[in-house]
Each structure stands twice: as C-alpha cells, then as structure tokens.
N, C-alpha and C positions, 0 to 999 in steps of 0.2 A: 370528428374534430371538434375542439372546444373553442375555436375562434374562426372568424370569417375568412373566406378565401383571400389570399394576397400573393404578391410576387415573392414574398419571403419564404425560403425553403422551410418545410414543416419539421417539427421536432417530436420525437417520442420522449416525453418527460417521465422518467422512471423514478418514482418516489418510494423510498424504503420507509414504511411507516414506523419501523422500530429504530431507525437511525437516530443517534444522539439521545437515546432514552425517550424517544417520542418527539424530539425537537422538530424533526423534518415534517411530521404530520401537523404539528401545531403551527408551523410557519408557512404551510402550504397556501392558506388564503392570501397572504401577503405576496408570495411569489406568483401565484396565479394572477393577482391584480396587475403585477408588473408585466407579465407576459401579455395580458390583454391590452394594457395601455400601449404596448409597442406594436399591437396588431400581429403578434407572432402566432402562427398556426401551430397547434400541438395536439398530441393525443396523450392523455394521462394513463400511465401504467402503474397501478397500485397493487403491489403483491407483497405478502409477507415472506415468500420464498424467493431467493435469488434464482433458483432453477426455473420457477414459473415466470419470473420477469424475463429471464433469458429466452425462454421459449417464445414468449410474445414478441420480443424484439426480432428474433430470427424469422418470424412469420411476416414481418413488415416489408414493404418494398425497399430496395436497396438505397433509394434516394433519400430516405428519412434518416436524419442524424439522431443521436441519443444525447439527451440532457440528463445526467445522473445526479439525483438529489439525495445526498447522504454522505457517507464517509468512504474511506478507502475500500472497505469490504463491499459496498454497493457497486463501486466501479469494477472491482475484481470479479464479481459475479457475472458481469456483462461482457467481460473481455473476449470470451470465445466468439461473440458476434461482432466485435470491433476490430480484431486483429486481421490485417491483410497477410495472407500466406499464398504460396503458389496455387494457382487455380481457384482462389477465392478472394474476392475483394471485401475488405471490412467496411465499416461505416464510421463517419466522423463522430467524435466524442466532445461534449462540453460538460463541465462540472460545476455544480452549485454545492459548496461544502456545508452540510448540516449533520455530520456524523460525530462520533466521539473523538476521533483523532484528527481527521482531515489533513493528513501529513503531505500527501502528494499535492493537494490543492494549496496548502499553506506554503510549500516550496515555490509555487507559481505566483504567490502574492495574493491569492484569493482568500477572502476573510468571511467567516461565518456571518450570515445575515445580510451581507452587502450585495443584495440581488442586482441592483442597477449596475454596479461595477462588473459583476460576473457576466451579465447579459450584454453590456456594452462591448465586451470583448468578442462577441459573436461576429462582429464586423471586421475583426482582425484577419490577417492572412493565416490560414490554417498551417500548423507546423507538425511535421512528422516527429514522433518521439519513440524511443526504444521501449521494449518490454523485456521481461525475464521469463524464460521457460524453465520450470522446476520439475524435475523427475525424482520421485521418492524411490530409492533403489531397494531398501530393506526396511524391516520393521512394520509397524501398523500401516496398512494401505499400500503395501509394496506395489510398485509399478505405476502408481497414479502420476499423472502429469497435470500441472497447473500453469497458468500464465498470470504474471503479476505486473503491475505498473510501478509500484513503489519499492518493495523489498521484503526481506525475510530475516528472521532471527532464530538462532538455536541456542538453547541453554538458558542463561539468566533472563534475557529479555522475554523469551517465550514463557518462562515461569512467572515473570511479572504480569504478562497478559492474562495468564490463568488466575493469578491472585487478584486481578481487578474486580472479579465477581464478589470478593470479600470487602471491597472498599465501601465506606458509607455512601448512601445514595446522593447526598448533597454534593459529592465530588464528581465532576465531569471533566472530560478532556484531559489536559495536562495534569491537573490536580489529582485526578483519579490515578493516572499512571505513576505520578510521583509517590503517592501514598503506597501503592502496591510495590514500587521499587524498594522503598524502605523496609517493608515487611519481608520482601524476598531476600534481602541481604542476609537476614538471620539464618536462612536456609542454604547459604552458599555451598556449592559442591563443584569441585573441579574434576572433570573427566578428561581422559586422553583423547585427543583429536588429531587426525591427519588431513591436511588440506593440500590438494594438488590444483595448481592454477596453470591453465594452458599446457597441460601435460608435464609440468615441472613441479617438484616438491616446493611448497610455500611455507608450511609450518607443521611441526609435529611435536606434541607435548601436551601438558595439562592446560586446560582452558575453561573459563566459566561461560564464555560467550563468543559466538561467531555471527556476523551479519553479512549478508550479501545484498547490495543495494543498487538500485537504479536511480532512486531519489536520494535526498540528503538527510531526511529526518524520519523518525517514527515516535510512537508513544505520545503524540500531541505536542511535539516540539523538541525532542532530544535529537541534537544534530550529530547523529552517529557517523555520518559520512559526508562532511561538509564540502568535499571537493567533487562529489558526484555531479554528473550532468545526464539528464535523460535523452540527450541528443548527441552524445559523443560515440555511440556504438560500442561502449565498454561497460562492464559491470565493475563494481568496487567491492572488495573483500576487506572487512575489518575484523580482526581476531584478537582476543585478549589472551595474554600468556599467563604464567603462574602469578597469582596474587592472593592476598588475604582479604578479609572483610573490610578492614580499614582502607586498604588500597583500592578496593572496588568502589567504595563510597566516594573517595576522592576522585576516582576516574569518572564516575557518573556525574559528579558535579562539573567536571570539565566538559563532558559530553553535552551538557546543557548549552554551553557556549561554543561548542565545536572546537575546543582547544586541546583535545586529547591525543591527536594523531602523532605528536612528537614524544609521547610518554614511553618509557622503556617497556611497559607491559603491553604495548599495542603494536600489532603488525598490520600493515595495510598495503594494498596493491590493486592495480587494475588489470583486467584481462577480458577474454571472450568466453571462457568456460571454466568452471570451478567444480571440483568434487570434494565434499566434506564427509569424512567417516569418523564416527565416534565408537569408542570401545564399549559403551553402555547406551541403552535407549535414552534419547535426549529430547525434551519438548521442542516443538517447532511451531512458529507462527508464520503465516503468509499474509502480508499486508494487514497484520493485526488480528487475523482470524486463526485460532488454534487448529492444528492438524495432527494431534496426537504425539506419540513418541516415535522417533526414528533413529536409525543407526547410520544411514548414508543417504545423501542427496547429490544430484548433479544439476547445476544451473548453467544455462547459457543465455547470452544476450541475443535478442531478436531486434536487429537494427531497423529503426524507423517504421515499425509495423502498425503504429496507431496514429491516426490523424487527429490532432487536438485542435479544437476550434477556439478555445479561450485560454490558451496556455500562456 
C-alpha cells in the first residue's frame, strides 16, 4: 500500500501509462498527491498491457475497488473483473479521465485533470450501471465476446478511429477525432446492412455507419446517442441510411450537438438485443479500440452489472 492505514476502503489505482498519449503518466504525481492528501489507501497498478492489469486486479481481495486512470479503453480492459454475473461478484469502479476520448466519463460530467472533483464523488452513493456484451459472429476473430461500458461503432466511425493514427501529433481528444472524420469522409463507402432488434427487423439497406450505445457519446464528444442512459436497462441503436458525402458531413455536424436523430437519413431505437449483419467485412471499434473487420455481431444489454462509485 502507498498510504497509511485508515478506515477508508482501499483502492487499486490502475494507471495506463499510454493513455492520452502519455498524459496519464505525466499527471500521476498530481493525482498521487491528491490521494495522499485525503488519506486514501491505494495500490498502484502500472501496466502497459490491459491484460496484465486485469490479471493483477483479479488477484486482489474482492473488497478492493478499482480506480481506472485513463480513457474508455482502460476501463474496458478491466471490465471482466468488474462485472457482476451469476456466481461471481464484481468489484466497484471509479474513473479518473486521462485518456484520448474519455467519453463515458465525460457523459458523467467528469473532466480531465479535475482530480478533486472526481475523488469527491467517492463519497456518493454507488450506482449500478448497465454494460453491453458484444459477440463477434463472423469475420476476423469469430466467436470472441467482449464487454463494453460505453458503446461501439461499425463502418464510418470505426474507419475514423483507424485514421486517427494519421492525425498530426498536436491534435488530441476531440480535435484528433474531428481531423480524422474529415479525412475519412473522402473514403465514404456504403455497404448493405441488416439490423434485427429484439427479434424484429429494424433496418435493411445501404449504410455508412451503425452505432450501438450504452453511453451518449464517442470520439471525444460526438453525441451519437444523446437519449441513451446507462441505467435504463436498454441499448440504443443508431443507424445511417443512404447518403452521399455532403449529407454525411452535414449529419456529423449535427452529431456534435446531438440534433441528428430527427434527420431522414437516421434510424434509431432502443431494445435489449441487436444483431447487425453486413454484406462485406466492415471495420469495428469497441469503446474506441479497433477490433478488425467483421460481417456480423450480436449485442445485448447487461442490466446493472457494474457498480460505479463516482458516476
């Protein structure tokens, strides 16, 4: 432990040194000072690999909660140890956003670098939030299952995530995503998609983009699903219909403000389980992390399976 004994429950502080292009590592001394000032007992887990961090969390006593320091990807890597399922109790989660996007934390009102505000919330009543279980049915990595806290995208937004690697280094967070979005519009491609929601046909036709969300935003601030709630026991599907490059640009500008859901090119609905099938391999991102090209996925909501300490 890195702090003296106290009556305050201990935390496992999982610091992703690569989060935010190294921002999390640079900001650690300031966060560490805030933890010590509060007399908060903690154990620091500093791992480059999400798998290694997960293994260390799983080896800890169940009473120890997790403080994830990084972005959505950092939280996602730890979810297998946090989710409560039949015959296995998860462990509570708190978040300090220091990643590239921080979209789930941003939806909660947590802001990058505001450590006192994030830690103040540890005294709040814990709240149960939903998660998404994603199963890749075909294509690269067929049969893999993942658990997400925020959401996923197929098509255009996953291609935007891939193109972020080409963005100038001075762009971070939303600016990096916006640069990549403009670049990706030039490569717009519409594939045929079939979407089934709770066993019923939802949409079939050409589409540049499909998102399945538990949270409201991705890409550092794009409000793709502004009506979502991580506590309603429902997932939200947002699908784009036929459109050209100009229409897509106009639509993405509306997504910034969350005013796109009433547009004729947009289909949206809520449900408990959705299956998305493409006629060609399509890029997929899960909470902002790329997962190759797929032709089919199934997503279901896991109601109230994560206990959030500072939500």
